[in-house]
N, C-alpha and C positions, 0 to 999 in steps of 0.2 A: 074587597072594596069597602065594606062597611068599616073595617078596622082602620083603614087609611083615612077615612073621613074623621074618625074619632081622634086620631093623632093630630091631624091638621087643626081640629077644633081646640085641642089642648094647647097647641102652639100659639094659636090666636089668643086664647085666654091669658096665657103667660105674658105675651107681649102687651096685651091690653092692661093687665094688672100692673106691670112695671111702668107703663105709660102714666097711669093714674097716680102711682107712687111718686113719680117725678113731678107731676103737676102739684101734688100735695106738698112736696118738698119746696118747690118754688114759691107757692103761696105762703107757707110757713116762714120761709126765709124773708120774704117781702114784708110780712107782718112784723117780724122781729126788727127789721130795719126801721119801719115806720114808727113802732113803739119806742125804739131807742132814740129816734130823732125827737119825738114829743117829750120824752123824759128830759132831754138835754136843753129844752127851751126855757127852763126856769131862769129868770133874770137874777144875777148875783151882782150886788154893788156894795161898795163901801160908803157908809153914810156917817154923818155926825148927828147924834141924837141927844135929846134931853127929855126927861120925863115931863109929860104935860098933864098927867092925871092917872087915875087907876086904869091900868092896862092900856095906856095911851102914851105914845111917844111922838115927838115932832122932830123932823130933820131940819138942818140948816137951809134946805131948799124949799121948805114949806109943805113937805109931805107929812101926813099923819099916819102912824102905824098903830093899828089896834091889835093888841095881843090877848092871849088867854092865860089867866093865872100867872101873870108876870109881875114880880115885885122888885125888879132891878131898879135901883135908884141911880140914875146917871145924870150928869150935867155936862153937856158938850163933850161927850165921849164918842170915839169911833166905834162903829159896829158894822158887821157884815149882814146885809139883808138879802135873803134868798126868797124870792116871791114869784109865783106864777098864778095868774087869775084862775079861780075855781079849783085850785089844788089843795090837797090836805097836807102837803109837806112843806108849807111855808114856815120860815123861821127867821129869827134875828139872833145873831151871835155877838155878844158884847165883848169888849176888850179883855175882860177877866175870864172869858171862856164860857160863861153861862149862856144858856140858850133858852129862848122862849118861842112858843108857837105864835105865828102871825095869822090873824083872822082876816084882816083886810088892810090895804094901803090906799089912802085917798088924799085928795087935795081940796081945800075949801076955797 
């Protein structure tokens, strides 16, 4: 009788263990989906820019783009702006392929 109880206890623990594993898998999968969605929210747009000062560019729509260590001299050139507020991966890619880190985008 005692042996039978131990077998049943082991069977319960295996079922309980696999149940927790499935819960962990579901939580991990959900987390990956959420993180993937937040990564994809960075706005990418084509802009026309001209240099407005050191590390400062102005678009034809009145936006200002502050950059970090960017020496690109442009006058009314197309560029691709990848920007998401509070992100460390913001950048501007100029027509010639050079890239600069974007600190902030603002409008006066």
